N, C-alpha and C positions, 0 to 999 in steps of 0.2 A: 498597462501594468508591466512592471519589470518581470521578465521570465528568464529562467536559466535552462539552457539546453546544450547538449553535446552530441555530436554525431556518433560518439562511441556507443551509444545505445544500440545501434544497428549491429554491433558485433555479437550480440545475443540474438540468434536467429535460428533456433532449432526448427527443422522442417515439419515435424509431426509430433503428435501427442496421442494418448489414448483417452477417448471420451465415450462413456457408456459401453465399454468393452470393444469399441472400434478404433482402429488406427485412422486418424483423421489429420488434415493440415492443422497446424497450431492456430488457435484463436488469438493468442497473444503474439503479435507480429511487429516488426519494425514499422510497418505502415501506420500503426496506431499513432505513434509519436510524430511520424511524418505529416499526417493529416493535421494534427494539432499545430505543429510549427508552421505549416503552410497557411492555416487560418490566422494565427497570430500575425504573421508577416502581412497577409492580405489586409488586415485591419489596422496595421500600423503600430503594433505593440513592440516594445523594446526587448530585444533578445541579447542575452550575454552568455558567455561560457562560464561554467562554475569556476570559482577561484579559491574555494576553501577546501582544504584536505580534511575529509571526514574521519580519518582513521582514529584519532583519539576518541571521538564520540562512538564510533563503532565498538571500540574496545570497552566502553562503559556499558554497552547494551547487549552485545553478543559475546558468547564465550570464546576464549582464545582457541580452544580446540576446534570449534565450529568454523571460525574465521580461517584458521590454517587449512582445514579441509577444503572449504569452498574455494579459496584462492589457488589451491593446487590440484583441484579435482580433475580438471581436464588433462593435466600433465600426468597424473596418476593413471588415468584411463588409457592414455597413449602408451605409457610404459608397459602396460600389460600385453599390448599387441599394436604395432604401428597401423594395422589395418583398421583399428578402432576409430581412426580419424573419419571414417565414412560411416560410423555407427553412432547411435545415440544410447547412452547408458540410462537405464531405468532400475529403480530398486525393486526387489522381489521379496524381501523379508523385512519385518519391522519388530522392534522390541516392545511389544504391547504387554500390558499388565505384568505378569510374574517374571517376565524376561529382563535381563540386566541391561542397562544402558551406560553403566559407569566405565566399562572397559571397551575401548575402541577395537573392533575386530581388524584383523590383517586383510581379510577378503574385501576387495573394493566394493562389490555389490552390497555386502553387509554394512560397510561404512556408509554407503549412500542411503541405505534404509535407516540407519541409525539417525541420520540427520534430515530425514524426509517424513512428512506426515501423509504423503500420498505418492502416486506415481504420475502426477499431472504437472510436474515442474521440470521438464526436460532440460538437460544441460547442453551447452554448446561451447565451442572454443573461446568465445568472448564473454561468457556469462559473468565471470568475476569482474572484468573490466567494465561491462555495462552497468552492473548493479552497483559497483563502487562509484562510477560517474554519477548515477542517480543519487547516491548518498551525498556526494560532494555538492550536487545541485540543491539538495534540501538544506544542507548546512549553509550554503551561500544565500539561500532565501532568508534564513534566520539572521545571518550577518547583515543583510539588507534592512531588515527591521531594526537592528541595533543602530544602523545608520539613518534612522528616522523615516524609512519608507513605510507607507501605510500597509502595503501588501506586496507579496511577491509570489511567483508561481514556478514550481519545478515541472517542466514539460518533458519528463523523462520516463523511461520504462527500462526493464521490466518493473511492474509494481512492487510493493513491499509490505503491505499491511497483514499478510498471512505469515510473515517470517517472524519467528521468535528468537529467544536468546541463543538457542542451539538447534534450530530447525528451519527448513525451507518448506514451502507448500504453496499451492494455488498460484503458480507462476512467480512466486515471490522468494527472494533470496536474502536481501538485507532490508531492514525496516526503515524506510526513508522518513516516514511521518514521525517515527520515534526519534530518529536523528535530529529532525527540526525541533521537536519538543525538548530534547535534552540540550541542544545548543542554546535554546532560549533560556532554559534554566541555568546553564552555565554562564550566560550573559547577565544573570542577576534577576531575571523575571521570576517573581515569587510564586505565581500560580499560572499554569499553562493548561488550557483545555484542548483536547484532541477530539474533533467531531468526525466521525466516519460515516459518510453517506453512500458508500459502495453497496451494491445489492447484497454482497456477501459479507458476513461478519468479520471484522478485523481481529481475528483471534490472536494473532501475533502481537499486535499493539496492546490488546487487553492484557495479555500475559506479562508483558514487559513492565506495565505500570500497576499491576493488580494489587500490590502491597504498598503502594505509594499514595500519599495524600497531597503531594505537590503537583501532580498531573491528574487531571480528571479525564476519563475516557467515556465518551458517549457515542453510541452507535445505533443507527436505524437500518434494518437489513431484513432479508428474507428469513422466516422462521426456521431455525436449525433442525426442526423435526422433519423438514422436507428439503432444505437447501443447504448446500456446502457452506461452511465446513462441518456441519451436522453435530459436532461434539462440543460446540462452543457458541455462545450468543444468546442463551436463555435469559429470561427476565429476572430470574432469581440470582444471577451472578452479580454481586454488588461489591466485590472487593474483599480482601482479607487483611487481618491485622491492622496496621496503620492506614491501609487503603480502604477499609470497610466504609462504604457509603460514597466512594469516589469512582464508581464504575456504574454506568447506566446503559442497559441494553433495551432497545425498543424493537423487538421482533414483530414483523408484519406477515400476514398470510401471503402466500404466493398469489399473484394476480391482483394485489392491492392497487386501487386507483390513485390518481394524483391527490384527490381530497384527503384520503386516508393518510397518504405519505406526508403531506404538508401538516396535517394535525400532529403527526409524530415529530416532525421537524420542529414545530412550535414547542412541544414538550422538551425536546433536546435543548433548544435555545434558552428556555426558562431555567433549566438546570445549570447551564453555563453561566447565566446571569447570577443565580443564587450562589454559585461557587466563587463569584467575584474574580474571575479570570482576568489576568493582565495581558494575555496574548492567546491567540487561537491558531491551531494547526488543523486544516481541513484535509482529511483523506478523501480526495475528489474522485471517487468512482463514478463513472457516468453510465453504469449498466442498469440504472433504474429506468432508462429509456425504453419506451414501449417497443422499439424495433431491435432491441438487443437479442442476439441469437441464443444466449444461454441464460437468460433471466426473464422474469415475468411481470415486473411492475409496470405501471401504466403512465409514466411521465411522458408528455409530448414535448415537441420542440419548444413550445412557448413557455414551458415550465422552468427551463434552466435559468433564464434571466430572473425569474421570480425567486429561485433559490439564492442567487447572488444578492438580490435585494434584501432578503430576509437575513442573511449572514451579515450584511453591511450594518443592519440595525443594531447588532451587538456592539458596534463601535469599538472594535478591538484591532490592534495590529494582527495581521493575518497571513499565514503561510498556506498556500494551496499546493497540494502534492498530488500529481496524477496517479490514480490507481487503476481500477478496471474500467470496462466499457469496450465491448467487442463488436459493435456495429461501427467498424472502423471508418467508413466514409462519412458518417455523421458525427464521429467523435470530436473532430476539430471544432465544428460549429457549436456543438453542445458545451464543450469546455470553455470556449471563449465567450459564449453567451453568459455563463455563470460569472466569469471575470468581469465582463462589462456591466452585468446587472449589479454586481458589487460596487464597481466604480461609479455607476450612475447614482 
């Protein structure tokens, strides 16, 4: 399968995050994509550098104010104090409920909180460059489908499905799956389905298409009553306005086994078929794997080719976008198993 990758992803390499109140090494690291690329190369898959500038697509999906902040955030951080080069910035206040979000604060930490849904998405000097390269890769995948490729894969990080129009979160800064879906729409694809199989609900992607009928969003994920992002992903979230009926969440209890997960996948695929999608974007999170350190589903190594096979039966041009999956050493094999199951 044609895959798009850029070494620029490694410029986003924050050393630590906060997890359950503790300062720990980041789970989302450059090694994740490195393992995927090594596996792609070992199995003879075609790798290309992204060749499409995603900026026009990003401007359709993310607010101008948010893009301007994200692109300049590290420079703003250094302008406060050159010694900040050795420090990671984290938000400490958020505009929840009755607080205002329409006026951008002058204080940097407050601006960071304005655009963050959590304190689990640490910034680094190359965050913008890496996230933008990932968006370029997603746009390049969509262009490959326009060139009559059956499928293409964006082997990039940081992930994107928790990023919304004007917020980052869950290690995500720009929404790459949404970029691919919007690119397909701009190419004239009438109906696009986005299927999110990451353990964590793709709240950002849902929010971007929640009032649209031209892009169907379907997600199977850990029940938000117990799993991140907690405040999004319930079964009663069906869309709004023109998008009512074009959003399907299939939350599963923590600890669900492979049989339960594949039953939900079957329901997801049936909804995509009834939508009569003309193209598919898969937010390919691999953290449903039983060995993932921050997730609890029970998919084994042999289940990932089966996932690819089931998606292939939809018989749609397909973009795969790498999302989560934090058992880094196994991530490459699991990801490429999905791609090869699809191709088989």
